[in-house]
ROTI-347847 format. One record per residue (C-alpha): residue in one letter; y, x, z. Coordinates in nm, 3 decimals, decimal comma. Example, Ala and Ser with C-alpha at 12.3 -4.5 7.8 and 13.67 -1.06 7.14 Angstrom:
2
res Y X Z
a -0,450 1,230 0,780 $
s -0,106 1,367 0,714 $
***
This chain:
364
res Y X Z
m 11,429 3,534 -3,292 $
k 11,628 3,212 -3,277 $
v 11,379 2,924 -3,258 $
v 11,435 2,548 -3,247 $
v 11,141 2,336 -3,126 $
v 11,078 1,980 -3,249 $
g 10,792 1,732 -3,214 $
t 10,771 1,727 -2,834 $
r 10,915 1,471 -2,593 $
g 11,071 1,761 -2,407 $
i 11,061 1,955 -2,082 $
p 11,055 1,976 -1,782 $
n 10,833 1,728 -1,593 $
i 10,755 1,502 -1,889 $
l 10,407 1,356 -1,923 $
g 10,183 1,492 -2,199 $
g 9,960 1,781 -2,298 $
v 10,201 1,909 -2,563 $
e 10,486 1,882 -2,312 $
t 10,289 2,087 -2,057 $
h 10,215 2,340 -2,331 $
c 10,586 2,372 -2,414 $
e 10,693 2,388 -2,050 $
e 10,465 2,686 -1,991 $
l 10,512 2,867 -2,322 $
y 10,884 2,861 -2,401 $
p 11,029 2,998 -2,074 $
r 10,797 3,297 -2,124 $
l 10,920 3,343 -2,482 $
a 11,283 3,315 -2,363 $
a 11,210 3,587 -2,105 $
m 11,083 3,805 -2,392 $
g 11,425 3,780 -2,555 $
h 11,378 3,492 -2,797 $
d 11,660 3,236 -2,825 $
i 11,477 2,905 -2,772 $
t 11,618 2,553 -2,805 $
i 11,396 2,249 -2,745 $
i 11,504 1,918 -2,899 $
r 11,425 1,648 -2,641 $
r 11,383 1,270 -2,684 $
t 11,650 1,085 -2,488 $
p 11,423 0,809 -2,345 $
y 11,226 1,071 -2,151 $
v 11,524 1,255 -2,002 $
n 11,538 1,133 -1,643 $
e 11,726 1,401 -1,453 $
q 12,088 1,331 -1,357 $
p 12,295 1,488 -1,488 $
p 12,079 1,590 -1,786 $
l 11,988 1,958 -1,794 $
n 12,119 2,177 -2,073 $
e 11,893 2,468 -1,982 $
y 11,557 2,519 -1,810 $
k 11,429 2,867 -1,717 $
g 11,624 3,029 -2,000 $
v 11,533 2,762 -2,258 $
k 11,823 2,563 -2,406 $
l 11,776 2,186 -2,408 $
c 11,932 1,957 -2,667 $
d 11,893 1,580 -2,625 $
v 11,867 1,375 -2,944 $
y 11,828 0,997 -2,978 $
a 11,480 0,847 -3,017 $
p 11,396 0,475 -3,035 $
r 11,156 0,365 -2,758 $
k 10,901 0,222 -3,001 $
k 10,563 0,387 -3,051 $
s 10,540 0,341 -3,429 $
i 10,874 0,503 -3,517 $
e 10,972 0,709 -3,212 $
a 10,831 1,047 -3,316 $
i 10,925 1,038 -3,683 $
t 11,281 0,910 -3,624 $
h 11,345 1,166 -3,354 $
t 11,200 1,448 -3,562 $
f 11,418 1,355 -3,861 $
l 11,728 1,370 -3,641 $
g 11,591 1,682 -3,472 $
v 11,547 1,865 -3,802 $
l 11,906 1,784 -3,899 $
k 12,022 1,912 -3,559 $
a 11,810 2,225 -3,603 $
r 11,975 2,296 -3,937 $
s 12,317 2,289 -3,768 $
l 12,195 2,551 -3,518 $
n 12,097 2,792 -3,799 $
p 11,765 2,910 -3,651 $
d 11,535 3,182 -3,782 $
i 11,241 2,945 -3,726 $
v 11,190 2,575 -3,657 $
h 10,866 2,519 -3,467 $
f 10,694 2,180 -3,510 $
h 10,435 2,049 -3,264 $
t 10,157 1,802 -3,360 $
i 10,084 1,660 -3,702 $
g 10,281 1,334 -3,672 $
p 10,628 1,492 -3,660 $
s 10,511 1,749 -3,915 $
l 10,550 1,493 -4,192 $
l 10,904 1,632 -4,200 $
v 10,804 1,996 -4,248 $
p 10,896 1,969 -4,620 $
l 11,246 1,850 -4,522 $
a 11,291 2,154 -4,299 $
r 11,177 2,381 -4,582 $
l 11,407 2,209 -4,833 $
l 11,695 2,267 -4,589 $
g 11,617 2,637 -4,604 $
m 11,438 2,686 -4,272 $
k 11,122 2,883 -4,200 $
v 10,854 2,669 -4,032 $
v 10,584 2,736 -3,775 $
m 10,363 2,436 -3,702 $
t 10,121 2,407 -3,409 $
h 9,830 2,175 -3,484 $
h 9,719 2,027 -3,151 $
g 9,443 1,812 -3,296 $
p 9,363 1,544 -3,557 $
d 9,571 1,263 -3,410 $
y 9,443 1,019 -3,673 $
d 9,120 1,006 -3,469 $
r 9,305 0,847 -3,178 $
a 9,215 0,483 -3,115 $
k 9,573 0,379 -3,043 $
w 9,675 0,409 -3,410 $
g 9,620 0,135 -3,667 $
k 9,504 0,191 -4,025 $
m 9,851 0,248 -4,169 $
a 9,948 0,492 -3,894 $
k 9,626 0,686 -3,947 $
r 9,702 0,715 -4,320 $
v 10,047 0,850 -4,240 $
l 9,901 1,101 -3,992 $
r 9,651 1,224 -4,251 $
l 9,937 1,261 -4,499 $
s 10,135 1,451 -4,233 $
e 9,847 1,691 -4,182 $
r 9,818 1,747 -4,557 $
v 10,189 1,812 -4,621 $
s 10,224 2,035 -4,315 $
a 9,924 2,239 -4,432 $
r 10,092 2,272 -4,771 $
w 10,450 2,345 -4,661 $
s 10,436 2,530 -4,326 $
n 10,500 2,903 -4,349 $
k 10,264 2,969 -4,060 $
i 10,024 2,746 -3,868 $
i 9,896 2,788 -3,514 $
v 9,571 2,611 -3,420 $
i 9,462 2,568 -3,059 $
s 9,087 2,564 -3,130 $
e 8,834 2,682 -3,383 $
v 8,753 2,317 -3,456 $
i 9,106 2,264 -3,589 $
a 9,097 2,591 -3,784 $
n 8,782 2,469 -3,959 $
i 8,947 2,136 -4,045 $
l 9,242 2,305 -4,215 $
s 9,019 2,552 -4,395 $
s 8,769 2,298 -4,527 $
k 9,014 2,019 -4,615 $
y 9,311 2,214 -4,746 $
g 9,195 2,571 -4,805 $
r 9,438 2,694 -4,539 $
t 9,248 2,998 -4,416 $
d 9,542 3,196 -4,277 $
t 9,589 2,997 -3,955 $
t 9,641 3,178 -3,624 $
l 9,418 3,079 -3,332 $
i 9,619 3,064 -3,007 $
y 9,460 2,863 -2,729 $
n 9,623 2,629 -2,483 $
g 9,666 2,797 -2,148 $
v 9,630 2,750 -1,778 $
n 9,787 2,901 -1,468 $
m 9,577 3,018 -1,176 $
p 9,693 2,799 -0,887 $
t 9,760 2,852 -0,521 $
k 9,557 2,568 -0,376 $
s 9,723 2,324 -0,140 $
q 9,609 2,301 0,220 $
s 9,805 1,980 0,281 $
r 9,653 1,633 0,258 $
d 9,974 1,439 0,327 $
y 9,999 1,295 -0,025 $
l 9,630 1,203 -0,024 $
k 9,686 1,021 0,305 $
s 9,964 0,820 0,141 $
l 9,712 0,716 -0,125 $
g 9,467 0,594 0,138 $
i 9,238 0,896 0,110 $
g 9,148 1,017 0,459 $
p 9,061 1,370 0,574 $
d 8,687 1,304 0,544 $
d 8,701 1,110 0,217 $
k 8,558 1,267 -0,099 $
y 8,666 1,177 -0,449 $
v 8,607 1,224 -0,821 $
l 8,918 1,298 -1,028 $
t 9,037 1,252 -1,383 $
i 9,382 1,306 -1,535 $
g 9,554 1,187 -1,851 $
r 9,750 0,924 -2,039 $
f 9,627 0,566 -2,034 $
v 9,515 0,548 -2,396 $
k 9,177 0,433 -2,519 $
e 9,056 0,769 -2,651 $
k 9,069 0,918 -2,297 $
g 8,769 0,699 -2,211 $
f 8,888 0,607 -1,862 $
h 8,743 0,257 -1,903 $
d 8,400 0,421 -1,952 $
l 8,447 0,633 -1,640 $
i 8,540 0,334 -1,421 $
e 8,233 0,145 -1,542 $
a 8,005 0,448 -1,505 $
f 8,134 0,521 -1,154 $
s 8,064 0,159 -1,059 $
r 7,709 0,180 -1,198 $
a 7,639 0,516 -1,034 $
k 7,688 0,368 -0,685 $
v 7,765 0,696 -0,509 $
p 7,839 0,616 -0,143 $
g 8,116 0,807 0,027 $
y 8,310 0,880 -0,292 $
k 8,625 0,733 -0,440 $
l 8,749 0,758 -0,799 $
v 9,105 0,884 -0,849 $
i 9,286 0,858 -1,183 $
a 9,611 1,053 -1,212 $
g 9,829 0,944 -1,504 $
d 9,992 0,648 -1,672 $
s 10,089 0,518 -2,015 $
d 10,389 0,623 -2,223 $
h 10,418 0,270 -2,360 $
q 10,272 -0,025 -2,169 $
d 10,031 -0,205 -2,400 $
h 9,725 -0,429 -2,386 $
y 9,488 -0,140 -2,319 $
s 9,686 0,019 -2,036 $
t 9,739 -0,320 -1,871 $
q 9,367 -0,396 -1,892 $
l 9,277 -0,051 -1,761 $
k 9,495 -0,094 -1,454 $
e 9,339 -0,433 -1,386 $
q 8,989 -0,286 -1,427 $
a 9,085 -0,008 -1,185 $
r 9,213 -0,256 -0,926 $
q 8,895 -0,463 -0,948 $
h 8,681 -0,155 -0,882 $
g 8,892 -0,002 -0,605 $
v 9,006 0,297 -0,810 $
v 9,297 0,497 -0,672 $
l 9,578 0,518 -0,929 $
t 9,842 0,782 -0,858 $
g 10,067 0,727 -1,158 $
f 10,214 1,028 -1,336 $
i 10,229 1,323 -1,093 $
k 10,312 1,692 -1,124 $
g 10,401 1,978 -0,892 $
e 10,282 1,972 -0,533 $
k 10,136 1,621 -0,554 $
l 9,912 1,719 -0,845 $
n 9,828 2,048 -0,674 $
e 9,712 1,861 -0,365 $
v 9,504 1,612 -0,564 $
m 9,337 1,892 -0,762 $
s 9,282 2,114 -0,457 $
h 9,068 1,866 -0,265 $
a 8,866 1,696 -0,541 $
t 8,487 1,733 -0,552 $
l 8,435 1,675 -0,924 $
f 8,652 1,649 -1,237 $
v 8,551 1,418 -1,522 $
l 8,691 1,407 -1,877 $
p 8,523 1,128 -2,078 $
s 8,748 1,165 -2,386 $
y 8,667 1,050 -2,737 $
h 8,935 1,281 -2,878 $
e 9,106 1,602 -2,767 $
g 9,276 1,906 -2,917 $
l 9,206 2,154 -2,640 $
p 9,233 1,969 -2,307 $
i 9,481 2,131 -2,070 $
a 9,371 1,896 -1,789 $
l 9,017 2,034 -1,814 $
l 9,139 2,393 -1,811 $
e 9,350 2,314 -1,505 $
a 9,050 2,161 -1,327 $
m 8,847 2,473 -1,406 $
s 9,127 2,688 -1,264 $
y 9,075 2,500 -0,937 $
n 8,703 2,592 -0,947 $
l 8,604 2,226 -0,979 $
d 8,263 2,121 -1,098 $
a 8,300 1,919 -1,419 $
i 8,151 1,649 -1,637 $
v 8,293 1,618 -1,990 $
s 8,208 1,429 -2,308 $
d 8,031 1,632 -2,575 $
i 8,306 1,618 -2,839 $
p 8,362 1,954 -3,014 $
a 8,704 2,016 -2,853 $
n 8,553 1,997 -2,503 $
k 8,280 2,254 -2,569 $
i 8,446 2,540 -2,387 $
s 8,206 2,832 -2,362 $
a 8,255 2,865 -1,985 $
l 8,086 2,526 -1,930 $
d 7,710 2,469 -1,898 $
a 7,482 2,225 -2,081 $
a 7,450 2,016 -1,764 $
d 7,826 1,953 -1,770 $
f 7,813 1,739 -2,085 $
f 7,720 1,379 -2,164 $
p 7,713 1,194 -2,501 $
v 8,059 1,057 -2,566 $
g 8,082 0,682 -2,509 $
n 7,744 0,658 -2,335 $
v 7,827 0,492 -2,002 $
d 7,470 0,503 -1,870 $
a 7,446 0,876 -1,940 $
l 7,779 0,935 -1,766 $
a 7,661 0,732 -1,465 $
a 7,344 0,941 -1,449 $
r 7,545 1,266 -1,464 $
l 7,769 1,141 -1,183 $
k 7,466 1,063 -0,964 $
e 7,312 1,404 -1,036 $
k 7,629 1,600 -0,967 $
l 7,726 1,411 -0,651 $
a 7,376 1,404 -0,501 $
a 7,419 1,773 -0,416 $
p 7,781 1,871 -0,486 $
a 7,816 2,216 -0,639 $
t 7,982 2,494 -0,448 $
p 8,317 2,594 -0,604 $
r 8,250 2,727 -0,952 $
t 8,400 3,036 -1,109 $
y 8,488 3,021 -1,480 $
n 8,603 3,293 -1,717 $
l 8,947 3,170 -1,826 $
t 9,078 3,500 -1,964 $
p 9,140 3,359 -2,318 $
y 9,363 3,088 -2,170 $
d 9,616 3,310 -1,991 $
w 9,971 3,186 -2,065 $
d 10,122 3,533 -2,067 $
h 9,871 3,641 -2,333 $
i 9,944 3,322 -2,530 $
a 10,318 3,390 -2,515 $
t 10,261 3,745 -2,643 $
q 10,053 3,614 -2,934 $
t 10,321 3,357 -3,022 $
s 10,597 3,619 -2,998 $
e 10,406 3,843 -3,236 $
l 10,375 3,557 -3,484 $
y 10,750 3,488 -3,462 $
n 10,832 3,854 -3,511 $
s 10,610 3,870 -3,820 $
f 10,888 3,682 -4,005 $
k 11,098 3,998 -3,979 $
k 10,848 4,199 -4,182 $
***
């Protein structure tokens, strides 16, 4: 099948859960024989010269304004027009914001698959008007998409109860089983010595990730011998991300910036504990990755984080800083031995097979 992908910033090595999802999924689908083109946003294309292919996936760079409120919708509009010129069998939308333009794709005669990665209108970064638009996007995409993929049962229930869309296909986010790094060279460059222990979190610097709660809780927990490491950064510098970095500096938090590849592998390989204090998630790839490294975990008790492989002692009430501090003290008082989780449902090869089967169903 010839598939054009819109709604993502692009691949490879671009920050974001959806971008990680696409970077893992589409090379596998290309290897299965599908003709895949990903429409990328020009502000995020950093390689020189720009790639036109990555692991069998064609890359097409289309203009996007570097402004949070209009970036996704403007780029998707131009991306849909570009997709039409490529005459695909399917155009595949990711996330509900860009999916406001699903009706346009249908009116231009294209078949649409939409992957719902979570109710983005719950994110704190959006104002009232943006949240209204996102809710509208969810409604029109539920009405107009030929097929919808959901990454969790929580999202399936939302679409069923709100829009009567009961024919969604559940396909989880995935995770690769890593080869752990033995090196500590990058950690040394961060000021983390061979005997230093640390707590890790990963994600974009947006309010719903709850990193401000984690910094405060870590300070209150007073766990000697441990550092806090936050791997990530903001897409768009704003008041929150600036304040978060200042809060981190005041509390001696190690900030790595956006990292991938061997640097991220090293940071994950030597951590003692992974924490995800989010207020909102779809299905958190960062958490799945931490579990693939056998890390003990503390996560907020939002529905999207309630992965069956976790235990009751791994959760704390979202937004409750004192409860998070108490969990940190409990976990770090006697650090757990490496944990083993059942991650079979989150195997990327299985996910690619499921997605391929959904694409091929358009032939029937």
